[in-house]
C-alpha positions as YAML, in Angstrom:
chain: A
units: angstrom
residues:
- id: 1
  name: UNK
  ca: [-0.13, -0.09, -0.08]
- id: 2
  name: UNK
  ca: [1.28, 3.24, -0.77]
- id: 3
  name: UNK
  ca: [0.77, 6.47, 1.22]
- id: 4
  name: UNK
  ca: [1.30, 10.06, 0.08]
- id: 5
  name: UNK
  ca: [3.30, 12.78, 2.10]
- id: 6
  name: UNK
  ca: [3.45, 16.04, 0.69]
- id: 7
  name: UNK
  ca: [4.97, 15.65, -2.83]
- id: 8
  name: UNK
  ca: [6.10, 12.10, -2.35]
- id: 9
  name: UNK
  ca: [5.21, 8.68, -2.50]
- id: 10
  name: UNK
  ca: [6.27, 6.37, -0.03]
- id: 11
  name: UNK
  ca: [5.78, 2.56, 0.89]
- id: 12
  name: UNK
  ca: [3.20, 2.29, 3.60]
- id: 13
  name: UNK
  ca: [4.85, 0.59, 6.48]
- id: 14
  name: UNK
  ca: [6.96, -1.59, 4.71]
- id: 15
  name: UNK
  ca: [10.63, -2.40, 4.98]
- id: 16
  name: UNK
  ca: [11.45, -2.85, 1.27]
- id: 17
  name: UNK
  ca: [12.55, 0.17, -0.60]
- id: 18
  name: UNK
  ca: [10.23, 1.71, -3.21]
- id: 19
  name: UNK
  ca: [10.41, -0.04, -6.76]
- id: 20
  name: UNK
  ca: [11.34, 2.03, -9.65]
- id: 21
  name: UNK
  ca: [8.42, 0.41, -11.75]
- id: 22
  name: UNK
  ca: [5.13, 1.88, -11.31]
- id: 23
  name: UNK
  ca: [1.64, 0.59, -11.93]
- id: 24
  name: UNK
  ca: [-0.92, 2.98, -13.73]
- id: 25
  name: UNK
  ca: [-2.39, 3.36, -10.34]
- id: 26
  name: UNK
  ca: [1.00, 4.43, -8.79]
- id: 27
  name: UNK
  ca: [2.17, 6.59, -11.29]
- id: 28
  name: UNK
  ca: [-1.01, 8.30, -11.31]
- id: 29
  name: UNK
  ca: [-0.73, 9.14, -7.51]
- id: 30
  name: UNK
  ca: [2.88, 10.00, -8.03]
- id: 31
  name: UNK
  ca: [2.20, 12.43, -10.73]
- id: 32
  name: UNK
  ca: [-1.02, 13.84, -9.27]
- id: 33
  name: UNK
  ca: [-2.86, 12.92, -12.44]
- id: 34
  name: UNK
  ca: [-5.89, 10.71, -12.89]
- id: 35
  name: UNK
  ca: [-5.60, 7.06, -14.28]
- id: 36
  name: UNK
  ca: [-7.51, 8.03, -17.29]
- id: 37
  name: UNK
  ca: [-5.26, 10.88, -18.07]
- id: 38
  name: UNK
  ca: [-1.99, 8.72, -18.38]
- id: 39
  name: UNK
  ca: [-4.06, 6.27, -20.25]
- id: 40
  name: UNK
  ca: [-4.57, 8.82, -22.71]
- id: 41
  name: UNK
  ca: [-1.10, 9.71, -22.81]
- id: 42
  name: UNK
  ca: [0.30, 6.36, -23.22]
- id: 43
  name: UNK
  ca: [-2.47, 5.88, -26.30]
- id: 44
  name: UNK
  ca: [-1.30, 9.06, -27.84]
- id: 45
  name: UNK
  ca: [2.51, 7.79, -27.63]
- id: 46
  name: UNK
  ca: [3.25, 11.16, -25.15]
- id: 47
  name: UNK
  ca: [4.72, 9.31, -22.27]
- id: 48
  name: UNK
  ca: [7.54, 6.82, -21.57]
- id: 49
  name: UNK
  ca: [5.87, 3.55, -20.76]
- id: 50
  name: UNK
  ca: [7.26, 0.02, -20.49]
- id: 51
  name: UNK
  ca: [5.87, -3.64, -21.21]
- id: 52
  name: UNK
  ca: [2.86, -5.05, -23.15]
- id: 53
  name: UNK
  ca: [-0.38, -3.57, -23.10]
- id: 54
  name: UNK
  ca: [-1.38, -5.92, -20.35]
- id: 55
  name: UNK
  ca: [1.41, -5.08, -17.87]
- id: 56
  name: UNK
  ca: [2.62, -1.66, -18.57]
- id: 57
  name: UNK
  ca: [4.71, -0.01, -16.05]
- id: 58
  name: UNK
  ca: [6.14, 3.60, -15.69]
- id: 59
  name: UNK
  ca: [10.16, 4.06, -14.61]
- id: 60
  name: UNK
  ca: [9.91, 6.60, -11.88]
- id: 61
  name: UNK
  ca: [13.03, 8.31, -13.01]
- id: 62
  name: UNK
  ca: [11.42, 8.75, -16.49]
- id: 63
  name: UNK
  ca: [8.52, 10.05, -14.77]
- id: 64
  name: UNK
  ca: [10.57, 12.35, -12.81]
- id: 65
  name: UNK
  ca: [12.36, 13.77, -16.14]
- id: 66
  name: UNK
  ca: [8.99, 13.94, -17.93]
- id: 67
  name: UNK
  ca: [7.52, 16.01, -15.26]
- id: 68
  name: UNK
  ca: [10.75, 18.53, -15.88]
- id: 69
  name: UNK
  ca: [11.26, 18.20, -19.53]
- id: 70
  name: UNK
  ca: [8.69, 16.06, -21.66]
- id: 71
  name: UNK
  ca: [10.54, 16.59, -24.89]
- id: 72
  name: UNK
  ca: [13.95, 15.15, -23.38]
- id: 73
  name: UNK
  ca: [12.01, 12.35, -21.71]
- id: 74
  name: UNK
  ca: [10.65, 11.43, -24.91]
- id: 75
  name: UNK
  ca: [13.99, 11.47, -26.67]
- id: 76
  name: UNK
  ca: [15.67, 9.51, -24.27]
- id: 77
  name: UNK
  ca: [12.86, 7.07, -24.12]
- id: 78
  name: UNK
  ca: [13.10, 6.65, -28.11]
- id: 79
  name: UNK
  ca: [16.70, 6.31, -27.88]
- id: 80
  name: UNK
  ca: [16.49, 3.33, -25.13]
- id: 81
  name: UNK
  ca: [14.01, 1.40, -27.36]
- id: 82
  name: UNK
  ca: [16.29, 1.81, -30.62]
- id: 83
  name: UNK
  ca: [19.36, 0.28, -28.49]
- id: 84
  name: UNK
  ca: [20.08, -3.52, -29.28]
- id: 85
  name: UNK
  ca: [19.31, -5.53, -26.20]
- id: 86
  name: UNK
  ca: [22.66, -7.34, -24.38]
- id: 87
  name: UNK
  ca: [22.62, -10.93, -25.64]
...
């Protein structure tokens, strides 16, 4: 369970550190936007999102970058997707 404290999201009572991967609900709480608004941004390809359609996740560091500079976040996201996977 996540709780909000001021402008930040913290894990509620757990000893585990917060994960860098956020679900729609967690990302919505983190950014202050609704889940529907996030879904619209994803559908329009305007926000970095990872995973397949049924298991989308947002990276906390990319959300932070997106909140400060959306264009830079999308450039970095596209560059990451073009890199070949290490095999």
